[in-house]
C-alpha positions as CSV (number, residue, x, y, z in Angstrom):
1,M,29.3,59.9,185.8
2,Y,30.0,58.3,182.4
3,Q,33.6,56.7,182.3
4,P,34.4,54.8,179.3
5,L,37.0,52.8,181.0
6,D,34.2,51.3,183.2
7,I,32.4,49.7,180.3
8,V,33.1,46.1,179.4
9,K,32.4,45.3,175.7
10,S,30.4,42.4,175.3
11,Q,31.8,39.5,173.1
12,G,29.2,39.5,170.4
13,R,30.4,37.3,167.7
14,C,29.3,36.9,164.2
15,F,29.6,33.9,161.9
16,V,29.2,32.7,158.4
17,N,28.7,29.3,157.1
18,V,31.1,28.3,154.4
19,W,31.7,25.2,152.2
20,G,34.9,24.8,150.3
21,C,36.7,22.0,148.6
22,L,40.3,21.0,147.9
23,T,41.8,18.6,145.4
24,H,45.1,17.3,144.4
25,R,45.5,20.6,142.4
26,G,44.8,22.6,145.6
27,L,41.9,24.7,146.9
28,G,38.8,24.7,144.7
29,P,35.7,26.9,145.0
30,I,34.5,28.5,148.3
31,F,30.8,29.0,148.8
32,R,28.9,31.1,151.4
33,L,25.7,29.3,152.7
34,D,22.6,31.4,153.4
35,D,22.1,29.6,156.6
36,T,23.1,26.3,158.3
37,L,24.1,23.6,156.2
38,T,21.1,21.2,155.6
39,C,20.7,18.3,153.2
40,A,18.9,20.4,150.6
41,S,21.5,22.9,150.8
42,Y,24.3,20.5,150.5
43,V,22.8,18.9,147.4
44,D,22.4,22.4,145.9
45,V,26.3,23.0,146.7
46,I,27.4,19.5,145.4
47,S,24.9,20.1,142.0
48,H,25.7,23.6,141.3
49,V,29.3,24.2,142.7
50,L,31.3,21.1,143.1
51,V,30.4,19.0,140.2
52,P,30.7,21.9,137.5
53,Y,34.2,22.7,139.1
54,L,35.4,19.1,139.2
55,L,34.2,18.4,135.4
56,D,35.2,21.9,134.0
57,D,37.8,21.6,131.1
58,E,40.1,23.6,133.2
59,G,39.2,21.7,136.4
60,P,41.1,19.0,138.3
61,F,39.0,16.2,136.9
62,P,37.8,16.9,133.2
63,D,37.5,13.2,132.5
64,G,35.0,12.7,135.5
65,C,37.1,10.1,137.2
66,C,37.4,11.2,140.8
67,F,36.6,10.1,144.5
68,L,35.0,12.4,147.0
69,Q,36.1,12.3,150.6
70,Q,33.6,14.3,152.6
71,G,33.1,15.4,156.3
72,T,31.4,13.0,158.5
73,S,28.4,15.2,159.2
74,V,25.1,13.4,159.4
75,I,23.9,15.7,156.4
76,H,26.7,14.2,154.3
77,R,25.4,10.8,154.8
78,A,21.7,11.5,154.6
79,P,19.7,9.2,152.1
80,E,18.7,12.2,150.0
81,V,22.3,13.3,149.9
82,T,23.5,9.7,149.0
83,E,20.8,9.4,146.4
84,E,22.0,12.6,144.7
85,M,25.6,11.5,144.7
86,Q,24.6,8.3,143.1
87,R,22.5,10.2,140.5
88,L,25.5,12.4,139.7
89,G,27.8,9.5,139.5
90,L,29.9,10.6,142.4
91,T,32.1,7.9,144.1
92,V,32.3,8.6,147.9
93,L,35.2,7.1,149.9
94,P,34.2,5.5,153.2
95,W,35.6,7.6,155.8
96,P,35.6,6.9,159.7
97,T,33.3,9.4,161.8
98,E,36.1,10.2,164.3
99,S,38.7,11.1,161.4
100,E,39.2,15.0,161.8
101,D,43.1,14.2,162.5
102,F,43.3,13.0,158.9
103,S,41.2,15.6,157.0
104,P,43.3,18.0,154.8
105,M,40.2,20.2,154.7
106,A,40.2,20.5,158.6
107,E,43.8,21.8,158.4
108,V,42.9,24.3,155.7
109,W,40.1,25.6,158.2
110,R,42.5,25.5,161.0
111,R,45.0,27.6,159.0
112,I,42.3,30.1,157.9
113,S,40.9,30.4,161.4
114,S,44.3,30.9,162.9
115,N,45.0,33.8,160.5
116,I,41.7,35.5,161.2
117,C,42.4,35.3,164.9
118,Y,45.2,37.7,164.4
119,R,42.9,40.4,162.7
120,E,41.1,43.3,164.4
121,L,37.5,42.0,163.7
122,E,35.8,43.0,167.0
123,S,33.0,44.9,165.1
124,A,32.9,42.7,162.1
125,D,29.6,41.7,160.6
126,P,29.1,38.8,158.6
127,D,29.7,40.4,155.2
128,E,33.2,41.6,156.5
129,L,34.0,38.3,157.9
130,W,33.1,36.6,154.7
131,E,35.4,39.1,152.8
132,V,38.2,38.1,155.3
133,I,37.6,34.4,154.9
134,V,37.8,34.6,151.0
135,E,40.9,36.6,151.3
136,Q,42.5,34.0,153.4
137,W,41.2,31.2,151.4
138,N,42.6,33.0,148.3
139,D,46.1,33.5,150.0
140,L,46.2,29.7,150.6
141,K,45.1,29.0,147.2
142,A,47.8,31.1,145.6
143,D,50.5,29.4,147.6
144,P,51.8,26.5,145.6
145,D,53.3,25.0,148.7
146,T,49.9,25.0,150.6
147,M,48.7,21.5,149.6
148,V,52.2,20.0,150.1
149,S,52.6,21.3,153.5
150,I,49.0,20.3,154.6
151,V,49.5,16.7,153.2
152,K,52.8,16.4,154.8
153,C,51.1,17.1,158.2
154,I,49.2,13.9,157.9
155,P,51.7,11.1,158.5
156,K,52.7,13.1,161.8
157,R,49.0,12.8,162.8
158,L,48.8,9.2,162.0
159,V,51.6,8.6,164.5
160,K,49.9,10.7,167.2
161,V,46.6,8.7,166.8
162,A,48.5,5.4,166.7
163,F,50.2,6.4,170.1
164,A,46.9,7.5,171.5
165,G,45.5,4.1,170.8
166,G,43.3,5.3,168.0
167,D,41.9,8.2,169.8
168,V,41.5,11.7,168.4
169,C,44.3,14.0,169.0
170,K,44.8,17.6,169.0
171,S,46.6,19.0,165.9
172,N,50.0,20.6,166.3
């Protein structure tokens, strides 16, 4: 006999791959990747999303003077990516490989993930999840205190890492 209470729903999860940036002016564009991040797709995002945003007359660096701090993925350091960055005249700051504790962008993703966890998305498909991510991104972007509060978290993390002897620490 069929009894719905005896059925355990599997935890099928959907995901989307997302790239986003932030500057001293706050959150910039967010971009949905068709697949996982590759060297080619990262070069495409840098060339067609990031650089136009940075250099736009209304963008954060219309004079072109900026420094890029990116994640520590192997893709970010790949020769073809490095060559494209040099070709575009982008200056990339050296960044330690185990540095998530100091990444403002990691804090942005933590906040977005935390907010999404409270939503009823059990049957969400990737398109619905993308819409929710964009909504959360835009909510953070619209809040003028977002960047201030994110940057204020970093000194506390520096202290935690120092007390941990340089080891990676959990946020909070």
